[in-house]
N, C-alpha and C positions, 0 to 999 in steps of 0.2 A: 267799241270803246268803252272805256267807264266816265260817268259823269259826275263831276265832283259835287258834292253833295245832296246824292241820292241812292238810295238802297239802304238795307237796314244790314249789310254784313259789317263785321269788326274789320277795318282798314289796319287798324295797327298790328294784327297778326298776319303774317304773310305763310301760306300753305304752298309749298312747291311740289309739283306732280309732273308726271308725265304721260303723255299720249303718243302712240306709233312713234315711239323711239323720240321726240321732241320734248324737250324740258321746257314747263312754263309756269305759272305761279299764279295763284287766286289767294282771297282772302278767307278769313274763317265766317262760313254762312255759308259759302257758294256751293253749289253742285257742279258737277263735272261740265254740265251743259254750260252755264253762267259764267263761269271761268273760262270755258274754251271760245266763247262767243265776245267775251272779253278780249281774250287775247288775238282777237281776227280771224280765228277758224271757222270758216263758213261751211267746209263742206265735213260730213262726218261720218257718213256712210254710202253705202250703193244699194239701189232698189233689189228687189228679191230675185227677178229673173232676168231683166234686162241691163241690169246693173248700171242704170242711170245716177249721176250724182243725187246724194240727199243730203238736206240741211236741217237745221231743227224745225220743227213744225209747232210745237206745242212747250209747256214750262212744266207739265206734270206728268202722271202716270199712264196718260193716255198715248203718250208719244209714240209715233208707229216708225220713225227715221233713225234716231241715234242710240242703236243697240251696239253696247260695246262689251268686252270681255275686261274683267278687271283682276287683277293678280296674276300670278304666274305658276307654273307648275301644276303641283295637285292642288293649290289652293285658287287655281283660276275660274273664275264663273263667268259664263257668257251669258249673253242676250240681256244685260241689264240694261236699265235706260239711264243715258246721262243725264236726263233732267231730273232724275230723283236719287242718283249717287250722290252722296256728298263728299266733297275732296279731304284729303288729309293728308299728311306729310309721308310723301314715298309712296302715294296710290299711283299705280301704273295700270294704263287702260289702253288697249288697242282697237281699231275699228275691225269689223267683220264683213264676210262676202265680198273680198277683193285681192286680188293677185297679179302682180307681186306688191303693190302697194294703194292707197286709197286714191292717190292722186293720177298715178297710170295702171288703171287696172284694164288688164288685157281682154277679160270676159265683158268688156264694154261694147265690144263688137256685137253683140248679140241685138242691141237696140237697132243697128242697121239692118239685121234680118227678122223687126220685131213683127213684121207682115207676115213671116211664114212660121213665127213660133207662137201660134195662137195656143190657148189654154187646152192643155191633155194633148198636145201636140205628140209627146213623145208616146204616149200609147199604140199610135196608130203609124209612127215612124220606125220607131225601134222594135221591129219585130224579128227580122231575122239577123242573123242563125239565134234560135232560140236560147241556147247556151249563152251567148253574149249577154244576156240581161243582165243577171247578177253580177258577174265577173267585168264586164268592160262598161256595158250601157250606165246602169244604175251609179256607179262610183260618179261618172263624169256628169251625172245630171244631178247628184246630189253635190258634188262641188261647185258646179257652175250656179245652182239655184239652191241656197241654202241661208242659213244664219250662222251662229257661233257653234262651236263643236267643244265638246267637252276634252279636258285633258288625256282622259285614259287611266288616270292615276288613280291610285284610293284615294277618296276625301278625308283629310286630315282634320277637318273641322268638326265641333261637336254642334248637335242639334238637340232640341228638346221640346217635350210635350208639358203642357201645363193646363190646369183647369182653373175656373173663376166663376165666381156666384155674385148675382147683384140685384136690386130691384130693378134698376132701371140701367139699362145700355144706352148711352148717345153714341152715334156713329158719325163722326164727322164734326171737327171744331172749328166750323166758320161760326158766322153770327147767327145763326140759330143754334146751333149745336151749344156752342158758349152759354146761351142764354137759357136752352132747355136742362144744361148739365146744375150751371148757378141755381136755377130755379127749384130742382128736385133736391140738390145738396142742401140746401137752405131750410129745406123741409124735413131733413133729415134721414132722406133715402140714402142707401147704398148704392153708390153711383159708380160706373165706369164710362169714361171717355175716351175714345179710339178715335185717332185719327193717323192716315198713311202718310202724311207729312214730317219733316223731322221739328218741323215750329209749327205749331198751333195757331190758328188764325184763320185760316181758309184766305178768302178774296179780300180781307180787311186787310193783308200784307201787301197786296198788291195794288191798291187804289189810294189815292190821295183825298178822297172823302173823308174828312173828320166826324169823330163821335164826341158830343158833349164837347164842341169846340176845341177837340184837342187830337194830333195825329191818332189813328184810328189804333196803331200798333201799341201805343201807350194804354188805352182802354184794355185792348187784348193783354196785354202784360197783367194790368190791375186783376182781371178777372183770374187769368191763370195762376197769380199769387193767392188769392184768396182760394180756390179749389184745392190749389197745393198744401195749405195749411189744415185741409178739412181731414179727420180718420176717416170718414165714410166716403171718401172719393179717391178713385185711382186713375191717373192720367197716364194715357198709353198711347205716347207720340210714335211714328216710325210702324205702326200698326196697321195691317189692311185686314178688314173685314171681309173675308171671301165665300162664306155662304151661310144661308140659313136653313135651318132643319126644324123638325118637330120637336115640340115642347119648349120652345123657347131657346132652342140651342144655336150657338152661332161658331163658326170657325174662325179665327184670326190669326195671322201671321205677321210676328213680332220681328223686325230687323233688329237684332240686339247688339251686335258689335260690327256691322259691316261698315260705320262711319267711323272707327277708331283705327289708329294705327299701331296702336302696341296694344291690345284688349288684354284682359287676364287670363292667365293658362287654362282656367276652369270656366271660364265663360263661352256660352253657345254663341254661333254667329246667326241662329235664329230659333226661335220659338214657335212652336204653333198651340195656338190658345182653343180649348172647349170653354165659349162662356155659357153660361146658362142664367136667362135674364126674365125676369117676370113681365117687365114691359119694355119696349124699345123706341127710341125717337130716331128715325133716319132724317140725317141732315146732311147729305154727302155732296149736295151743291149740283151744280151742273157743269157739263163739257160743251164748249163752242163749238160749232159746227162750221166747215168749211163750205165754201161755194165752189160747185164742178166747172171749171173753165179750161180753155184749152192751155197745156202747159202751165198746169198751176204746182207743178211738183220741182220747180227748180229750186237749189240753196238759195234762200232770201225769202222765200213766200213762205209766211207763217201767220198764225192765228193772231187776230188781233189783242186778244186778251192776255195772250203768252206776251206779247211785244210789251203791254206793261207790266207784266210781272217781272220780265228781266228789269225794265227801266226804276221801277218803284221798290222792288223788295231786293234787289241785286246792283241796282245802280248801272247798268248796261243798255247801252243804245245798239238794237237790232243792227242798226246801220247808219249812214251819213247822209243819206238821201232817201227818207222814206215816204211810200205812198201808201195810201190807206182806202179799203176799199169794203163796203158793208151795205146792208139793207136793213140797218137798224141804229137806234141813238147811240149803243156801244162802240159802233167804230168813230163818232164823233169824239166819245170820251177820250180814246186812244190818241187820235189825232191833238188833243188839247194839251195831252200830258205830254206828248212829244215836244210839241210847240214851248209849253212852259218851260220843259227842261232844257231850252235852246237846240233841240235837232231839227235839221230842216224837214219842214213836211211839204214834199214837192207837189203833192195832190190829195185831197179826199174825195174819191169817187163814191158818189151815193146812187143806188138803181132806184131812189124813190124820187120821182119827179118834184114831189113838193119839200124834198127836204131843204131847211132853212139854212141861210150863210150862218157859220156859228164861230169863225176864228180868222186870224191874219193868214190865211194859205189858201192856195187855189181850190175851190169848190165844183164838182162836173154832178150836177144833178139830171136825174133820168139817165144814168151812165152805167156801161160794165164793162169790166175788162174781159177782152175777148182773146189776148194773147201774152205771152212774155217773150223775152230774147235774154240768152245766156248761156251759158254750159255749165261751169262749174260755180256760178254765181249770177244773181240776176243783173240783168244791164238794163234792160228796157221793160217798159208797161205799156202794154196798148189798148187805148181806152175806146170803146164807140160812144160817141154823143150824138146829139141830134144833128149836128150838122158835120157830122163825119168822125174821122179816125184820129186820133191823139196819139203821139208817140212820146212817152214820159222817160225820161231818166232816172230809174229809181234802182239801188242795191238794195232795198227792201222792201216788200209789200206785205202789209200788213191786213187780213180780210175776215171779215165774219159774217157769218151766214145767220146769225142767231144762235140761241143757246139751248141744249136738251136736257130736262135735269136728269141726273144720275140716279135712275131706278131700279137698275137691276136686281137689287137686293130685295125689292117688293116683289118681284116676279118669281122666286125661287121656290116658292111654295104654290105655284100655279097660278096664281093672281095676273090678270090681264091688263094691261094700262087702258087708259082713257086717252082720247085725243082732245086737245085743248085748241081752241078756234084762235084764242087772243094771244096766245104763244107761238103758235104753229107748232108745236111739240106734244110728244106724248106725256101724260103725269098718270102718276099711281091711282089706282081705283081704291078709295077708303074702304070700300065694302069688303076688298079682298085682302085686307091687310090688319087681321084681328091682333091687337098686341102691338102692332107695328104704326106708329104716328109719324106722318110723314110732314116735315117743316122745312120751311125755307125755299132757297130753289130748288131742291128736290122735289118740291112741290107745286112749283112753276110762279113761286112769288120770289120777285127778282129784285125789288127796292132791298135798300139796307133798312131802313124800318121796318118794312115788313116782313123781311126774315127774323129780325128781333123780335118783334111781336109774334110771329109765329113760333118761335122757339118757347116762349113763354106759354103761349096758348096748348101746344102740344106737349108740354112738360106738365101743365094742368091735367090736361086729360090723362094722360098716364099717372098721375098720382090720385087722381078721383079712383083709376081702377084698381090702384093698390089701397084705397081705403085710407089716404092720407090727405092731411090738409095741405093746401098750396098757400105760401106766403105770398105777402103783395110784393110786388116786383116792378119798380119805376123802370122805365124804359129810357136809357141814354137818346139824346138827342141826334136823331140820323136823318141823312136825306132820305127823299119819297120821290125820287126822280121817276118818271113814267116810262115803261119798257115799251116801245113803240118800233113795230116791225112790219113789213111786207115780204110777203114770203118770196124768195127766191133760190131757186135748188140748184139750177143749172144755167151756162150762158150757153 
């Protein structure tokens, strides 16, 4: 449901779209995921093999469940994440891996036989007669355990290749990336700022924490306005850097017109860029990790950071009665934001025995979620406490097992990450990242103040390598909350 006064969407512009043949509407700035959640759609897919109901888990490109096919006929594109697909007037999307419908999937019977359908069972089961493999067995297996399918028609869309050269490539436009780009741009360096999101700002768009005494998105807009006026800066939203190669070369995929209802006839759908950079700042942030517990895959079980994103960026509450489960302070932030927005928080479950009471909602310390109930949506959360098992009615469970720095690009040239005991996650090894300067949460710095400071510091390192003088960069006033975590991997 929508929450009045929350979100960065434009509620003056209504955008109609369709999902599985049903007509809905969202607002300008919505993703398909946020619009579906606002319209009460909880189930968005089926699991790969057992066809169990699946709901939204995240709010970004790491989404594993909400894979949809967008478009029709030759223009249909399968396996797009609803969490990154922007809605536009006339958008048509369908769910995948179900028959005949998402709500009633015949192949859900697989779940009843899951003990007999272990990994690779078909290689031992469908062995005779041999001639049946390609004609009978394989088509059935692919139909029952698969994702979206191509249309089989010639693709009429245009695609382009492009090349770019710069002094500094900044990957990621969160607090660290924005400060790095601004520092280098003011020094006169040729800067490319690339971010996979349609709107730059990273987690600053999803949090209520102020910068310089005002909403963080206002500071973000001011920085982007300054960068946009500079001739030595190229802003590249909707651009995913896909690979790191020798000689400071990077591959990047730009979604050029995937968000437009009526693109220009000569405009490409996507463009693949080969960017050559003398120096690079990696500011890709971090990905929240889940906690493994029984039945943690039901629709309504989501990441805590994603629940905050839907609330603060898109003005959508992920449920009406929410429980929060975590092993770190970030879970408390989610509970606070929900409570302040008027959403009922039925429980904050913290696995740490010494967690402090932090809000006007029930707190269970030293507790763990041991089970959930519900089929097509979450209904109950079972909590193991010191005194026994508590059964809590909830239609959404926000979980947080901590954050993992998004470091994979730092490994593309053979560099191995290092384990960091303070955040209980891997971080890039600076010794293996020549010319690649890791900033912000990508390097394990999780406070906003620390990320901003890190962005400036890494940009100055890059400028020094370029032989350029770094300008003086005052930092905005930002929070410096401690990231405290006790590891919990599974229950």
